[in-house]
C-alpha positions in Angstrom: 75.6 13.1 -26.0 74.9 16.4 -27.0 75.8 18.7 -24.1 78.9 20.4 -25.9 77.2 24.1 -25.2 77.0 23.1 -21.2 80.7 22.4 -21.1 80.9 24.8 -18.4 77.6 23.0 -16.8 79.1 19.9 -17.2 83.1 21.0 -15.6 81.0 22.3 -12.7 78.8 19.1 -12.1 82.1 17.4 -12.1 83.5 19.3 -8.9 80.1 18.6 -7.5 80.0 14.8 -8.9 83.3 14.4 -7.2 82.7 15.0 -3.9 79.1 12.9 -4.1 81.6 9.5 -5.5 84.0 10.6 -1.6 86.9 12.3 -3.5 88.5 10.0 -5.9 91.6 9.7 -7.1 91.6 10.4 -11.1 92.7 7.5 -12.8 91.1 5.8 -15.6 88.2 4.5 -15.2 87.6 6.3 -11.8 88.0 9.7 -13.5 85.4 8.0 -16.1 83.2 7.5 -14.0 82.9 11.1 -11.9 82.9 12.5 -15.9 79.8 9.7 -16.9 77.9 10.9 -13.3 78.1 14.7 -13.7 77.1 14.4 -17.6 74.2 12.2 -16.3 73.5 15.5 -13.3 73.7 17.8 -16.3 71.1 16.4 -18.5 68.8 15.6 -16.6 69.0 19.4 -14.4 70.0 17.8 -11.4 72.0 19.0 -8.2 74.1 17.4 -5.5 71.8 17.4 -3.4 69.4 16.4 -5.7 70.8 12.9 -6.5 71.6 12.4 -3.2 68.1 12.8 -2.2 66.3 10.6 -5.3 69.6 7.9 -5.8 67.0 5.2 -4.8 65.1 5.9 -8.0 67.3 7.4 -10.5 68.4 5.4 -13.1 72.4 5.7 -13.2 75.0 5.0 -15.7 76.1 1.9 -15.4 79.6 2.9 -14.4 78.7 4.5 -11.2 76.3 1.7 -10.2 79.7 -0.6 -10.7 82.1 1.6 -9.0 79.7 1.5 -5.9 79.4 -2.1 -6.3 83.1 -2.6 -5.8 84.3 -3.6 -9.6 87.4 -0.7 -9.8 88.6 -1.9 -6.5 87.8 0.0 -2.7 88.7 3.7 -3.1 91.3 4.6 0.0 88.4 6.1 2.2 85.9 4.2 1.5 82.5 3.9 -0.1 80.3 7.3 0.0 77.3 6.4 2.4 74.7 6.0 2.4 75.0 6.9 -1.0 76.5 3.6 -1.9 73.5 2.0 0.0 70.6 3.3 -1.7 72.1 3.2 -5.0 72.8 -0.3 -4.8 69.8 -1.5 -3.0 69.5 -5.4 -3.3 72.7 -5.5 -5.7 75.9 -7.8 -5.0 79.4 -6.1 -3.8 82.7 -7.7 -4.0 85.2 -7.4 -1.3 88.7 -7.0 -1.7 90.7 -6.6 -5.3 88.3 -7.2 -8.3 90.9 -9.0 -10.4 91.8 -11.5 -7.8 87.9 -13.3 -8.4 88.6 -13.3 -12.2 88.3 -16.8 -13.2 91.4 -17.9 -15.7 91.2 -16.7 -19.2 91.8 -19.0 -22.6 93.8 -17.1 -25.1 93.8 -20.3 -27.5 90.0 -20.9 -27.2 89.3 -16.9 -27.5 91.5 -16.7 -30.6 89.7 -19.1 -32.6 86.5 -18.0 -32.0 87.7 -14.4 -33.0 89.1 -15.9 -36.1 85.6 -18.2 -36.9 83.3 -15.1 -35.9 85.5 -12.1 -38.1 87.0 -14.6 -41.1 91.0 -13.8 -40.1 92.9 -15.1 -37.3 93.3 -12.3 -34.4 96.6 -10.7 -34.1 98.2 -10.7 -30.7 96.5 -7.1 -30.7 93.0 -7.6 -31.3 93.8 -10.8 -28.9 93.9 -8.4 -26.0 91.6 -6.3 -26.8 88.6 -8.8 -27.1 89.7 -10.0 -24.0 89.5 -6.5 -22.2 86.6 -4.8 -24.2 84.5 -8.1 -25.9 81.9 -5.8 -26.7 83.7 -3.0 -28.1 85.9 -5.1 -29.9 82.7 -6.6 -32.0 81.4 -3.6 -32.6 84.8 -2.2 -34.2 85.5 -5.2 -36.0 81.6 -5.2 -37.8 82.2 -1.8 -38.7 85.5 -2.2 -40.3 84.0 -5.3 -42.0 80.8 -3.1 -43.6 82.7 0.0 -44.7 86.5 -1.0 -45.1 90.0 0.5 -43.6 88.5 3.6 -42.5 91.7 4.5 -40.2 93.3 5.4 -43.9 90.9 8.8 -43.2 91.6 12.0 -41.3 89.8 12.3 -37.7 87.9 15.4 -39.4 87.3 13.8 -42.5 85.4 10.8 -40.5 83.8 12.8 -37.9 82.6 15.2 -39.9 82.9 14.4 -43.9 84.3 16.8 -46.1 83.0 20.1 -47.4 81.3 20.4 -51.0 84.7 21.3 -53.5 87.1 19.8 -50.6 89.8 18.2 -51.7 91.5 15.2 -50.2 93.5 12.0 -50.4 93.2 8.8 -49.1 96.2 6.2 -49.0 94.1 2.8 -49.2 98.1 0.8 -49.1 102.1 2.1 -50.2 101.9 3.2 -53.7 97.3 2.9 -54.2 96.2 6.5 -53.6 92.4 7.9 -54.4 92.0 11.4 -55.3 88.6 12.4 -54.2 86.6 15.8 -54.8 83.1 16.4 -52.7 81.1 17.8 -55.3 77.2 18.4 -53.9 74.6 16.5 -52.0 71.5 15.6 -52.8 67.8 16.3 -51.2 66.4 14.0 -48.9 64.4 11.1 -50.2 61.5 9.0 -47.8 64.6 7.0 -47.2 66.6 8.9 -44.9 69.0 9.2 -47.8 71.0 11.9 -50.2 72.8 11.4 -53.0 76.0 12.5 -52.7 78.0 13.7 -55.8 82.0 13.4 -55.8 84.9 13.2 -58.2 87.5 9.6 -57.7 90.1 10.1 -59.5 89.0 12.7 -61.8 86.0 10.4 -62.6 82.2 11.5 -61.2 80.5 9.4 -59.5 77.6 9.5 -57.3 76.5 7.0 -53.6 73.5 6.8 -51.5 74.6 7.8 -48.1 71.9 7.8 -44.8 71.6 11.3 -43.9 72.0 10.3 -39.6 71.6 14.1 -38.6 68.5 14.7 -40.8 67.0 11.2 -39.6 67.7 12.7 -36.1 66.1 15.6 -36.4 62.8 13.9 -37.9 62.7 11.9 -34.9 59.7 12.0 -33.4 58.9 10.4 -30.2 56.8 11.7 -27.4 58.5 12.6 -24.0 58.1 12.2 -20.3 56.5 14.0 -18.4 58.7 14.7 -15.6 55.7 15.1 -12.8 54.3 11.7 -13.7 56.6 9.1 -11.8 55.1 6.3 -13.5 56.4 7.5 -17.0 60.2 6.7 -17.5 62.0 8.7 -19.7 65.6 8.4 -20.8 67.7 9.8 -18.7 70.5 10.2 -21.4 70.4 10.2 -25.0 71.6 6.8 -26.4 70.5 3.5 -28.5 68.4 1.1 -26.9 70.3 -2.2 -26.5 68.1 -4.1 -24.5 64.3 -4.1 -23.6 63.7 -6.3 -20.4 60.0 -5.9 -20.2 56.8 -6.1 -21.7 53.4 -4.8 -22.0 51.8 -5.9 -18.9 54.7 -7.1 -17.1 55.0 -6.5 -13.1 57.7 -4.4 -11.6 59.0 -3.2 -8.2 60.4 -0.3 -7.9 64.2 -0.3 -9.2 63.7 -3.4 -11.6 65.3 -2.5 -15.1 63.7 -1.7 -18.0 65.9 -1.7 -21.0 70.0 -0.5 -21.0 71.1 2.7 -23.3 74.2 3.3 -24.9 76.3 6.1 -26.1 79.7 7.3 -26.7 80.8 4.1 -24.5 78.3 4.7 -21.2 75.5 2.1 -20.6 73.0 3.1 -18.6 70.4 0.8 -17.0 67.1 2.0 -16.7 65.3 0.8 -14.1 61.3 2.1 -12.5 60.9 4.3 -10.2 58.0 2.7 -8.6 56.4 -0.2 -8.7 53.4 -1.2 -10.8 52.0 -2.6 -14.2 54.1 -2.3 -17.4 50.9 -0.3 -19.2 52.7 0.8 -22.4 56.2 0.3 -23.7 58.1 3.2 -25.8 61.1 1.5 -27.4 62.6 -1.6 -29.4 66.2 -2.3 -29.6 68.0 -0.8 -32.4 66.2 2.9 -31.3 68.0 5.9 -31.1 66.5 8.3 -27.9 67.1 11.7 -26.8 67.1 12.6 -23.7 63.3 12.5 -21.9 61.9 10.8 -24.3 59.4 8.0 -23.4 60.7 4.5 -22.7 57.7 2.7 -20.6 54.5 3.8 -18.6 53.7 2.3 -15.4 50.7 2.1 -13.5 
């Protein structure tokens, strides 16, 4: 989320977010709800008092909204009021145990669907993963179908890549090991790619790799003016998953404008004021930084 250098602030905000949500018992997923709210507060420079005062106009992380709706149950002390009502406004609320109202799941039909979409019958673990986290599972399968069995890479290599002159081994299967040595990086081209030179089992190779970090640094996007309520900025960094308005649309305060996603945290960005959408600055698939301008409302 780009907040690693503000870890102390996030810890302090976690305590304040916990109080805002009613001093929750910390288990997965309630601990994630508190953490998402804490990061949201730090990203937007909000104190507990400011969050309470502006609860009806802020675009909270989806996990926070769904918690207040009752999707993970009712906390022992009840939901915090009037905070809950100000965040939810007219959104539906779940009464009782959420699992009691879940419709039955046809595992055989799900297995057939997964097999047809991903090209192979799912394992029992795949089936359960898809049932619990359908979107995350589809993203995982799409990634592995594109890039292969990345589980054979060490965590640091997967997340950061090798250092120049570093040698490492990748065991694809028993008895089949690749010996790789990173040699050099080429210059960034107009498409945002670099030529990567390396040795593979002693043979010199090169491939073109998209430099996502450099593309992020080259990214130029107008910032929202926090003093202008009609300029709606991204409350958190993330990728635009869905845009729900068009230029010229009439929106009421609280209407959804777009959905952002980052690190399993989804945020529905809502209109802070009623009016006409005069310009839409984003499209699905676009990566945004905090405060990047999303729409303008007059």
